[in-house]
C-alpha positions as CSV (number, residue, x, y, z in Angstrom):
1,X,0.0,0.0,0.0
2,X,2.8,2.4,0.9
3,X,4.5,1.7,-2.4
4,X,1.3,2.4,-4.3
5,X,0.8,5.7,-2.4
6,X,4.3,6.8,-3.2
7,X,3.9,5.8,-6.9
8,X,0.6,7.7,-7.1
9,X,2.1,10.8,-5.5
10,X,5.0,10.7,-8.1
11,X,2.6,10.0,-10.9
12,X,0.4,13.1,-10.6
13,X,2.5,15.6,-8.6
14,X,5.0,16.7,-11.2
15,X,8.0,14.9,-12.6
16,X,9.5,14.1,-15.9
17,X,7.7,12.4,-18.8
18,X,9.8,9.2,-18.4
19,X,8.6,9.0,-14.8
20,X,5.2,8.1,-16.3
21,X,6.5,5.4,-18.6
22,X,6.4,7.5,-21.8
23,X,9.7,7.3,-23.8
24,X,10.5,9.6,-26.6
25,X,12.5,8.4,-29.6
26,X,14.8,5.4,-30.0
27,X,18.2,6.6,-28.7
28,X,19.5,6.1,-25.2
29,X,19.7,9.1,-22.8
30,X,22.7,10.1,-20.8
31,X,23.0,9.4,-17.0
32,X,20.9,12.5,-16.0
33,X,18.9,12.8,-19.2
34,X,20.0,16.5,-19.2
35,X,22.2,18.9,-21.1
36,X,24.8,18.4,-18.3
37,X,25.4,14.8,-19.7
38,X,27.7,16.6,-22.1
39,X,30.9,16.6,-20.1
40,X,31.9,20.0,-18.7
41,X,28.5,21.7,-19.3
42,X,27.1,23.5,-16.2
43,X,23.7,24.9,-15.5
44,X,22.6,27.4,-12.8
45,X,19.3,29.0,-11.9
46,X,18.2,32.1,-10.0
47,X,14.4,32.0,-9.3
48,X,12.8,35.3,-8.4
49,X,9.4,35.1,-6.7
50,X,8.3,38.1,-4.7
51,X,4.9,39.2,-3.5
52,X,2.0,38.6,-5.9
53,X,3.4,40.0,-9.0
54,X,7.1,39.0,-9.5
55,X,7.5,35.6,-11.2
56,X,10.8,35.6,-13.2
57,X,14.4,34.5,-13.1
58,X,17.7,33.6,-14.8
59,X,19.2,30.4,-16.1
60,X,22.9,30.2,-17.0
61,X,24.5,27.6,-19.3
62,X,28.3,27.3,-19.2
63,X,30.1,25.4,-21.9
64,X,33.0,24.9,-19.4
65,X,34.0,26.3,-16.0
66,X,37.1,28.1,-17.1
67,X,37.6,31.5,-18.6
68,X,35.3,31.2,-21.7
69,X,36.5,34.5,-23.2
70,X,40.1,33.1,-23.3
71,X,39.0,29.7,-24.4
72,X,36.0,30.2,-26.7
73,X,33.9,27.4,-28.0
74,X,32.6,26.8,-31.5
75,X,29.0,27.8,-31.8
76,X,26.1,28.7,-34.1
77,X,22.7,30.3,-33.7
78,X,19.7,29.4,-35.8
79,X,16.6,31.7,-36.0
80,X,13.4,29.7,-36.2
81,X,11.3,32.9,-35.9
82,X,12.9,36.2,-35.1
83,X,10.3,37.9,-32.9
84,X,12.8,38.1,-30.1
85,X,15.5,40.2,-28.4
86,X,18.5,37.8,-28.5
87,X,21.7,39.6,-27.8
88,X,25.1,38.5,-29.4
89,X,23.7,36.9,-32.5
90,X,25.7,38.7,-35.3
91,X,29.2,38.1,-33.9
92,X,28.4,34.4,-33.4
93,X,27.2,34.2,-37.0
94,X,30.3,36.0,-38.2
95,X,33.0,34.3,-36.1
96,X,31.4,31.0,-35.2
97,X,32.1,31.0,-31.5
98,X,30.8,32.0,-28.1
99,X,33.0,33.8,-25.5
100,X,30.6,34.1,-22.5
101,X,28.2,31.9,-20.6
102,X,24.7,31.8,-22.2
103,X,22.1,33.5,-20.2
104,X,18.3,33.0,-20.4
105,X,15.9,35.5,-18.8
106,X,12.8,37.6,-19.5
107,X,12.5,40.0,-22.4
108,X,13.1,43.3,-20.6
109,X,16.0,41.9,-18.6
110,X,18.3,41.2,-21.6
111,X,20.3,44.5,-21.2
112,X,20.8,43.8,-17.5
113,X,21.9,40.2,-18.2
114,X,24.3,41.4,-20.9
115,X,25.9,44.0,-18.6
116,X,26.3,41.3,-15.9
117,X,28.1,39.0,-18.4
118,X,30.5,41.8,-19.1
119,X,31.2,42.2,-15.4
120,X,31.7,38.4,-15.1
121,X,34.1,38.5,-18.0
122,X,36.1,41.3,-16.4
123,X,36.2,39.4,-13.1
124,X,39.0,37.2,-14.5
125,X,42.4,38.9,-13.9
126,X,43.7,37.8,-17.3
127,X,40.9,39.7,-19.0
128,X,41.9,43.1,-17.5
129,X,42.9,44.5,-20.9
130,X,39.8,43.2,-22.8
131,X,37.9,46.0,-24.7
132,X,35.2,44.0,-26.4
133,X,32.8,41.3,-25.0
134,X,30.0,39.6,-26.9
135,X,27.5,38.6,-24.3
136,X,24.9,36.0,-25.4
137,X,21.5,36.4,-23.9
138,X,18.2,34.8,-24.9
139,X,14.7,35.6,-23.6
140,X,11.0,34.8,-23.5
141,X,8.3,37.2,-22.3
142,X,6.8,36.2,-19.0
143,X,4.6,39.3,-18.7
144,X,1.4,37.4,-18.1
145,X,2.5,36.0,-14.7
146,X,5.2,38.5,-14.0
147,X,5.1,42.3,-13.8
148,X,7.8,42.5,-16.4
149,X,8.0,46.4,-16.4
150,X,9.4,46.3,-12.8
151,X,12.5,44.6,-14.3
152,X,13.1,42.6,-11.1
153,X,16.2,40.8,-12.5
154,X,19.4,42.5,-11.2
155,X,23.0,41.9,-12.3
156,X,23.6,40.1,-9.0
157,X,20.9,37.6,-9.9
158,X,22.7,36.8,-13.2
159,X,26.1,36.4,-11.4
160,X,24.4,34.2,-8.8
161,X,23.1,31.8,-11.6
162,X,26.6,31.7,-13.1
163,X,28.5,31.2,-9.9
164,X,26.1,28.4,-8.7
165,X,26.0,26.6,-12.0
166,X,26.8,22.9,-11.6
167,X,26.8,19.6,-13.4
168,X,24.5,16.6,-12.7
169,X,20.8,16.9,-12.3
170,X,19.1,20.0,-13.6
171,X,16.0,21.5,-11.9
172,X,13.1,21.9,-14.3
173,X,9.7,23.5,-14.5
174,X,9.0,26.7,-12.5
175,X,12.7,27.6,-12.0
176,X,15.1,30.2,-13.3
177,X,14.2,31.7,-16.6
178,X,11.2,29.4,-16.8
179,X,9.6,30.7,-13.6
180,X,6.8,32.7,-15.3
181,X,6.5,31.1,-18.7
182,X,3.5,29.4,-20.4
183,X,3.5,26.6,-23.0
184,X,0.5,25.4,-25.0
185,X,-1.7,27.3,-22.6
186,X,-0.4,25.4,-19.6
187,X,2.4,26.3,-17.2
188,X,5.7,25.9,-19.0
189,X,9.3,26.4,-17.8
190,X,12.7,24.9,-18.1
191,X,13.2,21.4,-19.5
192,X,16.2,19.4,-20.5
193,X,17.1,16.0,-22.1
194,X,20.0,14.2,-23.7
195,X,20.8,11.5,-26.1
196,X,24.0,9.3,-26.5
197,X,24.9,7.8,-29.8
198,X,26.1,4.1,-30.0
199,X,29.8,3.7,-29.9
200,X,29.9,2.6,-33.5
201,X,28.5,6.0,-34.4
202,X,31.0,7.9,-32.4
203,X,29.4,7.6,-28.9
204,X,28.8,11.4,-28.9
205,X,26.4,13.0,-26.5
206,X,23.8,15.7,-27.4
207,X,22.1,17.7,-24.6
208,X,19.3,20.1,-24.9
209,X,17.9,22.7,-22.5
210,X,14.7,24.7,-23.3
211,X,12.9,27.7,-21.9
212,X,9.3,27.1,-23.1
213,X,6.8,30.0,-23.6
214,X,5.0,29.2,-26.9
215,X,1.9,27.7,-28.3
216,X,0.3,25.6,-31.0
217,X,-1.5,22.3,-30.8
218,X,0.1,20.1,-28.2
219,X,0.8,16.5,-29.2
220,X,2.8,13.8,-27.3
221,X,4.1,10.9,-29.3
222,X,1.5,11.6,-31.9
223,X,-1.4,11.7,-29.4
224,X,-3.4,14.9,-30.1
225,X,-3.4,16.0,-26.4
226,X,-4.3,19.6,-27.0
227,X,-7.3,18.7,-29.0
228,X,-8.4,16.0,-26.5
229,X,-8.1,18.6,-23.7
230,X,-10.0,21.1,-25.9
231,X,-7.2,23.6,-25.5
232,X,-5.4,24.4,-28.7
233,X,-4.7,27.1,-31.3
234,X,-7.6,27.8,-33.8
235,X,-10.1,26.2,-31.4
236,X,-13.1,28.5,-32.2
237,X,-14.3,28.3,-28.6
238,X,-11.2,29.8,-27.1
239,X,-9.3,33.0,-27.6
240,X,-6.0,31.1,-27.4
241,X,-2.9,32.7,-28.9
242,X,0.1,30.6,-30.0
243,X,2.5,33.6,-29.6
244,X,5.4,33.5,-27.2
245,X,8.9,32.2,-27.6
246,X,11.1,29.2,-27.1
247,X,14.9,29.3,-26.4
248,X,16.7,26.1,-27.2
249,X,20.3,25.5,-26.1
250,X,22.1,22.5,-27.7
251,X,25.4,21.2,-26.4
252,X,27.5,18.4,-27.8
253,X,30.9,16.9,-27.4
254,X,31.0,16.0,-31.1
255,X,33.8,17.9,-32.9
256,X,31.7,20.3,-34.9
257,X,32.5,23.8,-36.1
258,X,30.0,26.6,-37.0
259,X,28.7,25.1,-40.3
260,X,27.6,21.7,-38.9
261,X,26.6,23.2,-35.6
262,X,24.2,25.4,-37.6
263,X,22.9,22.3,-39.3
264,X,22.4,20.6,-35.9
265,X,20.6,23.7,-34.6
266,X,18.2,23.7,-37.5
267,X,17.1,20.2,-36.6
268,X,16.1,21.2,-33.1
269,X,13.2,23.0,-34.6
270,X,11.9,19.7,-35.8
271,X,11.8,18.6,-32.2
272,X,9.7,21.7,-31.4
273,X,7.4,20.8,-34.3
274,X,6.9,17.3,-33.0
275,X,5.3,18.7,-29.8
276,X,2.9,20.8,-31.9
277,X,4.7,24.1,-31.8
278,X,4.2,26.3,-34.9
279,X,6.7,29.2,-34.5
280,X,3.9,31.7,-34.8
281,X,4.3,35.3,-36.0
282,X,4.8,36.6,-32.5
283,X,7.2,33.9,-31.3
284,X,11.0,34.3,-30.8
285,X,12.4,30.8,-31.5
286,X,16.1,30.6,-31.4
287,X,18.5,27.6,-31.2
288,X,22.0,28.2,-29.8
289,X,24.3,25.2,-30.4
290,X,27.9,24.8,-29.2
291,X,30.6,22.1,-29.1
292,X,32.6,21.3,-26.0
293,X,35.3,19.4,-28.0
294,X,38.6,20.5,-26.4
295,X,40.6,20.3,-29.6
296,X,38.2,22.9,-31.1
297,X,38.5,25.6,-28.4
298,X,39.6,28.9,-29.8
299,X,42.3,30.5,-27.6
300,X,42.2,34.3,-27.4
301,X,46.0,34.5,-27.4
302,X,47.8,32.2,-29.9
303,X,51.2,32.6,-31.4
304,X,50.2,30.8,-34.6
305,X,47.9,31.9,-37.4
306,X,47.0,28.3,-38.4
307,X,44.9,25.8,-36.6
308,X,45.1,22.0,-37.2
309,X,41.8,20.4,-36.2
310,X,39.8,17.3,-36.7
311,X,36.1,17.6,-37.3
312,X,33.2,15.3,-38.0
313,X,32.4,14.7,-41.7
314,X,29.1,15.6,-43.2
315,X,28.0,12.1,-43.7
316,X,28.4,11.4,-40.0
317,X,25.8,14.0,-39.0
318,X,22.5,12.2,-39.4
319,X,22.7,10.3,-36.1
320,X,23.3,13.7,-34.3
321,X,20.3,15.1,-36.2
322,X,18.1,12.4,-34.8
323,X,19.6,12.9,-31.3
324,X,18.9,16.6,-31.2
325,X,15.3,16.1,-32.5
326,X,14.5,13.6,-29.8
327,X,16.2,15.5,-27.0
328,X,14.5,18.8,-27.9
329,X,11.1,17.1,-28.1
330,X,11.6,15.5,-24.7
331,X,13.1,18.6,-23.1
332,X,9.9,20.6,-24.1
333,X,7.7,17.9,-22.7
334,X,9.7,17.7,-19.5
335,X,9.2,21.4,-19.0
336,X,5.4,20.8,-19.1
337,X,5.4,17.7,-16.9
338,X,7.7,19.3,-14.3
339,X,5.9,22.7,-14.1
340,X,3.3,23.4,-11.4
341,X,0.2,25.7,-11.4
342,X,1.2,29.3,-10.8
343,X,-0.7,32.5,-9.8
344,X,0.9,35.8,-10.4
345,X,0.6,39.3,-11.8
346,X,-2.9,40.8,-11.6
347,X,-4.2,37.6,-10.2
348,X,-3.5,35.7,-13.5
349,X,-3.4,31.9,-13.0
350,X,-1.9,29.3,-15.3
351,X,-2.7,25.7,-14.6
352,X,-0.2,22.9,-15.0
353,X,-0.7,20.2,-17.5
354,X,-3.4,17.8,-16.2
355,X,-1.1,14.8,-16.2
356,X,-3.7,12.2,-15.0
357,X,-6.0,13.1,-17.8
358,X,-3.2,13.1,-20.3
359,X,-2.1,9.6,-19.3
360,X,-5.7,8.4,-19.8
361,X,-5.4,9.4,-23.4
362,X,-2.5,7.0,-23.9
363,X,-4.7,4.1,-22.8
364,X,-7.1,4.9,-25.5
365,X,-4.5,5.5,-28.2
């Protein structure tokens, strides 16, 4: 009886989609089924909940713990739909690397987060003569649950998220940058997942972290959940908007440079589509992808003008494409399953996904 009670408590009180016996895709996950399964990647949150109107926060993703400015990592950014305020895009597109941690927050806190990243970069003694920093900051708009005009996020909150970033398990749902977000009309948030390729395909790991704040017609493994719940875009009975945003961060230890990282990033949008997202007109959907391969790090100070590197061939990319699609799909669903009902700004309330009812649909289908 005790086991049954504990199982029932887990089943319907928030968790991850695999906790309910639903597996996404065919590839195996990493140990934590998180972006941190990519060795060296760290994630930190700062959740800000105050009074009845502040529901926001910060999430930091670090490619490695060292001085990222001095040891940049290859990166690419793909724009699924550009209704967003992403900072740092053009330099990443031009040079193909990232030189700061990646920060996720709310729309009006992007400038604050960028300023904090500059402070963080200058905190390393070896960066004392640096005159240019390209902070990378993504966002979604949490203004329904959060009084966004108050701009509650401070530089100290961003630094806290960076300094407290760690490997291992990653908190999901109503945490960090996902504190006040909404997904498919239900409470969204932070979600993460990973996939590991078989050894004969390189054994590489792909990890994904998402900040979900978008809409469409929710489906899970092909089951039309949004329609069955009577809560979906273009339902004539509801004034439901699909607008919002989704930030997708992709990490891999596969040796990829800008061109194939961009190709990898594009495929993450297919994972979003599998969940029923449509990248609506008012949605800022961005994918930031980077490689942690140590032989590809770009040293700020180097005595040679030539680099000898080994990178993965084009015809070895397809397994990684499948991996990022599966991990993105599951990360988005994890953000929904882990999130909890929240009440916030002006008394607005957003309910969590009704997991018990959703599971009943799988019995039918």
